C-alpha positions as CSV (number, residue, x, y, z in Angstrom):
1,M,273.8,173.8,199.0
2,S,272.1,171.2,196.9
3,L,269.5,170.5,199.6
4,F,268.0,174.0,199.3
5,K,268.4,174.1,195.5
6,R,266.5,170.8,195.3
7,L,263.7,172.4,197.4
8,N,263.7,175.8,195.6
9,L,264.6,177.5,198.8
10,T,267.3,179.7,197.4
11,H,267.0,182.4,200.2
12,A,267.1,179.9,203.1
13,P,269.6,180.9,205.7
14,G,270.9,177.3,206.3
15,I,270.3,174.6,208.9
16,D,269.9,175.5,212.6
17,W,271.6,172.5,214.3
18,E,270.7,173.7,217.8
19,M,266.9,173.7,217.1
20,T,264.8,170.7,218.4
21,P,261.0,170.0,218.2
22,D,260.6,170.9,221.9
23,Y,262.6,174.1,221.6
24,T,260.5,175.3,218.7
25,F,257.4,175.8,220.9
26,G,259.1,178.3,223.2
27,T,260.7,180.0,220.3
28,F,257.9,180.3,217.7
29,E,254.6,179.9,219.5
30,S,254.9,183.3,221.1
31,W,256.4,186.5,219.9
32,G,260.0,187.0,220.7
33,G,260.9,183.6,222.0
34,R,264.3,184.2,220.6
35,E,265.6,187.7,220.6
36,R,266.8,187.3,217.0
37,V,263.3,186.2,215.8
38,R,261.9,189.6,215.0
39,S,259.7,189.0,211.9
40,K,256.7,186.9,211.3
41,E,258.1,186.2,207.8
42,E,261.4,184.8,209.2
43,R,262.0,181.1,208.6
44,I,264.6,178.6,210.1
45,Y,265.2,175.0,209.0
46,Y,266.1,172.0,211.2
47,F,266.0,168.2,210.9
48,F,263.9,166.0,213.1
49,I,262.5,162.4,213.2
50,D,258.8,161.8,212.6
51,G,258.2,158.7,214.7
52,W,254.4,158.5,214.2
53,E,254.6,155.8,211.6
54,D,256.8,152.7,211.2
55,P,259.5,153.0,210.0
56,P,260.3,156.4,211.4
57,K,261.3,159.2,209.0
58,L,264.0,161.8,208.9
59,C,262.5,165.1,207.8
60,L,263.4,168.7,207.3
61,M,261.1,171.3,209.0
62,E,260.6,174.9,208.0
63,R,259.6,176.9,211.1
64,G,258.5,180.5,211.8
65,I,256.3,182.4,214.2
66,K,252.9,180.6,214.0
67,H,254.2,178.6,211.0
68,A,255.3,175.0,210.6
69,R,255.8,173.0,207.4
70,V,257.6,169.8,206.8
71,V,259.3,170.4,203.4
72,A,261.1,167.2,202.7
73,E,261.9,163.6,203.8
74,I,265.6,162.6,203.9
75,L,266.3,159.0,202.9
76,A,268.7,158.2,205.7
77,P,269.7,154.6,206.6
78,E,266.7,153.1,208.4
79,E,268.8,151.5,211.2
80,M,270.5,154.8,211.9
81,V,267.1,156.5,212.3
82,R,265.7,153.7,214.4
83,Q,268.8,153.9,216.7
84,C,268.2,157.6,217.2
85,V,264.6,156.9,218.2
86,S,265.6,154.2,220.6
87,E,267.9,156.6,222.4
88,Q,264.9,158.8,223.3
89,G,263.9,156.2,225.9
90,K,260.3,155.7,227.0
91,V,258.0,158.5,225.7
92,A,254.3,159.3,226.0
93,F,252.0,158.2,223.1
94,F,251.7,161.8,221.9
95,E,255.4,162.4,221.9
96,R,256.6,161.0,218.6
97,T,258.6,163.8,217.2
98,H,262.3,163.6,218.1
99,P,265.5,165.5,217.7
100,I,268.4,164.0,215.7
101,N,271.6,162.7,217.4
102,A,275.3,163.3,216.6
103,E,275.5,160.3,214.3
104,L,272.7,161.6,212.1
105,K,274.1,165.1,212.1
106,E,277.4,163.8,210.7
107,W,275.7,161.6,208.1
108,L,273.5,164.6,207.0
109,I,276.6,166.9,206.7
110,A,278.5,164.3,204.6
111,N,275.6,163.0,202.5
112,V,273.1,165.8,202.2
113,I,274.6,169.2,203.2
114,E,278.1,169.0,201.6
115,S,277.1,166.5,198.7
116,E,276.0,167.7,195.2
117,D,273.9,164.5,195.0
118,D,270.3,165.4,195.9
119,S,268.8,162.0,195.3
120,L,268.3,161.5,199.1
121,V,266.1,164.6,199.4
122,V,262.3,163.9,198.7
123,P,260.3,167.2,198.5
124,L,256.9,167.1,200.1
125,E,254.0,169.0,198.5
126,T,252.1,171.4,200.7
127,A,248.5,170.4,201.1
128,K,246.2,173.1,199.8
129,E,242.7,173.6,201.1
130,P,239.9,173.6,198.6
131,E,238.8,177.2,197.7
132,D,235.2,176.4,198.6
133,L,235.3,174.3,201.7
134,T,231.4,174.0,201.8
135,T,231.0,172.7,198.2
136,G,228.2,170.0,198.2
137,L,226.8,170.8,201.6
138,P,223.1,171.5,201.9
139,G,222.0,174.9,203.1
140,R,219.9,175.7,206.2
141,D,216.7,175.8,204.2
142,D,217.3,172.6,202.3
143,A,215.3,169.5,203.1
144,V,217.8,167.1,204.6
145,E,217.3,163.6,205.8
146,A,219.5,163.4,209.0
147,A,220.4,160.6,211.3
148,A,218.6,160.5,214.7
149,R,219.4,163.4,217.0
150,V,222.2,162.7,219.5
151,W,222.4,164.9,222.6
152,L,226.1,165.2,223.7
153,P,227.3,166.4,227.1
154,E,228.4,170.0,227.1
155,G,230.4,172.2,229.5
156,F,233.4,171.8,231.7
157,K,234.2,168.4,233.0
158,E,237.4,166.8,234.5
159,M,238.0,163.4,232.9
160,S,240.3,160.5,233.4
161,E,241.7,158.1,230.8
162,E,238.9,155.7,231.7
163,D,236.2,158.5,231.3
164,V,237.5,159.3,227.8
165,A,237.5,155.6,226.8
166,A,233.9,155.2,228.1
167,A,232.7,158.2,226.2
168,I,234.3,157.0,223.0
169,T,232.6,153.6,223.5
170,Q,229.2,155.1,224.5
171,Y,228.9,157.3,221.3
172,N,231.0,155.0,219.0
173,F,233.4,157.9,218.2
174,T,236.2,157.2,215.8
175,D,239.5,157.1,217.7
176,Q,242.5,155.6,215.8
177,E,244.0,154.4,219.1
178,R,241.0,153.3,221.1
179,N,238.2,152.6,218.6
180,P,239.5,152.7,215.0
181,G,236.3,151.2,213.7
182,G,234.0,153.8,215.3
183,A,231.6,155.8,213.2
184,F,229.6,158.7,214.6
185,P,227.0,160.1,212.2
186,H,226.6,163.8,211.3
187,T,224.7,165.8,208.8
188,F,226.6,169.1,208.2
189,I,224.9,172.1,206.6
190,D,226.3,175.3,205.3
191,N,225.1,178.3,207.1
192,G,225.9,180.6,204.2
193,D,228.1,183.0,206.2
194,G,231.5,181.7,205.2
195,L,232.3,181.3,208.9
196,T,230.2,178.5,210.4
197,I,228.9,174.9,209.8
198,S,226.0,173.3,211.7
199,D,225.3,169.6,212.4
200,R,221.7,168.6,212.4
201,V,222.6,165.4,214.4
202,T,224.2,167.1,217.3
203,G,222.4,170.5,217.0
204,L,225.8,172.3,217.2
205,M,227.1,175.2,215.2
206,W,230.9,175.2,214.6
207,Q,233.5,177.5,213.5
208,R,234.7,176.5,210.1
209,S,238.2,177.6,211.1
210,G,239.2,178.6,214.6
211,T,241.9,180.1,216.7
212,D,245.7,180.0,216.4
213,I,247.8,178.0,218.8
214,M,247.8,179.4,222.4
215,S,247.5,178.3,226.0
216,Y,244.2,177.3,227.6
217,R,244.1,180.5,229.5
218,S,244.6,182.6,226.4
219,L,241.9,180.6,224.6
220,K,239.5,181.4,227.4
221,R,240.2,185.1,226.8
222,E,239.8,184.6,223.0
223,V,236.3,183.1,223.7
224,E,235.4,186.2,225.7
225,R,236.6,188.5,222.9
226,L,234.7,186.6,220.1
227,N,231.5,186.7,222.2
228,K,231.9,190.4,222.9
229,E,232.3,191.0,219.2
230,R,229.4,188.6,218.4
231,F,231.3,186.4,216.0
232,A,229.0,185.3,213.2
233,G,226.2,187.2,214.9
234,F,226.3,185.2,218.2
235,D,227.6,185.8,221.7
236,D,227.3,182.2,223.2
237,W,230.4,180.6,221.7
238,R,232.2,178.1,223.9
239,I,235.1,175.6,224.0
240,P,233.6,172.2,223.1
241,S,233.3,169.3,225.5
242,L,235.4,166.3,224.6
243,E,232.4,164.5,223.3
244,E,231.3,167.4,221.1
245,A,234.8,167.7,219.6
246,M,235.1,163.9,219.1
247,S,231.9,164.0,217.1
248,L,233.8,165.8,214.3
249,L,236.3,163.0,213.7
250,E,236.0,161.0,210.6
251,S,237.0,157.4,210.1
252,D,239.2,158.3,207.1
253,K,241.4,161.2,206.2
254,L,239.2,163.3,203.9
255,A,241.2,166.5,203.3
256,N,244.3,168.4,204.6
257,D,245.6,164.9,205.6
258,Q,243.2,165.0,208.6
259,Y,240.3,162.9,209.9
260,L,238.0,165.8,209.3
261,H,235.2,166.7,206.9
262,R,236.3,168.9,203.9
263,C,234.0,171.7,205.1
264,F,236.4,172.5,207.9
265,S,239.7,174.3,207.7
266,G,242.9,172.3,208.2
267,N,244.6,175.1,210.1
268,Q,243.6,173.7,213.5
269,P,245.1,170.2,213.5
270,F,244.4,169.6,217.2
271,I,242.0,171.5,219.5
272,F,241.4,172.1,223.1
273,V,238.3,170.7,224.7
274,D,236.8,171.9,227.9
275,A,238.1,169.0,229.9
276,P,241.2,169.0,232.2
277,R,242.7,165.6,232.8
278,K,242.4,164.0,236.2
279,K,246.0,164.0,237.6
280,G,247.0,167.0,235.5
281,G,247.1,168.3,231.9
282,Y,244.4,168.9,229.4
283,W,242.6,166.8,226.9
284,F,242.7,167.6,223.1
285,V,241.1,166.1,220.0
286,D,243.7,165.6,217.3
287,F,242.4,165.6,213.7
288,K,245.8,164.8,212.3
289,Q,246.2,161.6,214.2
290,G,242.4,160.9,214.7
291,R,242.3,160.5,218.5
292,A,242.0,162.1,221.8
293,F,245.2,162.8,223.8
294,W,246.3,164.8,226.8
295,A,249.2,167.2,227.2
296,S,250.1,170.4,228.9
297,G,247.8,173.4,228.3
298,T,250.6,175.9,228.4
299,I,253.5,175.2,226.0
300,P,252.8,174.3,223.3
301,G,249.1,174.7,224.2
302,G,246.7,174.0,221.4
303,F,244.4,175.4,218.7
304,G,240.7,176.2,219.2
305,R,237.5,175.5,217.3
306,L,234.5,176.8,219.1
307,C,231.0,175.7,219.1
308,R,227.5,176.8,220.2
309,T,224.0,175.4,220.4
310,D,222.2,176.1,217.2
311,E,218.7,176.7,218.6
312,A,217.3,177.1,215.1
313,I,217.9,173.4,214.3
314,R,217.2,172.0,217.7
């Protein structure tokens, strides 16, 4: 199959035509979603439409348990891709990943799967994180000129769409949908433990990385576990408020194709905040798209990046 040869995936099992973006979350975000998925190393491949940009793109996804990677763009006829998107009907803002239709499947089989011409397959390079994510950051003992201290709300709070918009305006957070010109200041410092970063502006200490994708309930249990084990030497870690998490958003994509400072890992592209949405759902901060959004807190759930008050820099 020229598709997999072009991508140097010589051991790929083939295309799973039954898989869809929605179905993957029930299959791969928990162990044993499909009986035949028995290994963390197992991979399946399926086509989907990435509708986050205009024009929408036809892509090939590599999927596994706790693993997702877009490996190629397929240069399908634009009108055919747009027609498939239009068949989805009205979708929420955060639902911009679509399954393919029968017409695209037939086109793919004829022009990509059974064709020896691989010119329609565009491999995508995997973004690699810098080996040292804290390069260039001052240390805790360094004299640093920081912006004025900003005290952000913390703790659990139910929020409506209007509440979120008001918070973004009040603190001038960057949000690519609601306030693309926003710019919240921060002064990050390297705590020297390889695990955490602190911000002298907000007085918060953050996990450099975070937790894997899980439900909100599971994340609460994970917080309890990390506090019991005294992660990085502390037992007061918490899920950030929406305002605290929004303070991390950058106005431009800096690394890992995310609106996030290079000192943070790119393995948590969107994180839970401690704010359920009024009328149902949970709020998230999305570093990939650079905005706040809401969705279910169960499947697919979200990632976690915990914070705590850094008393030493308050």
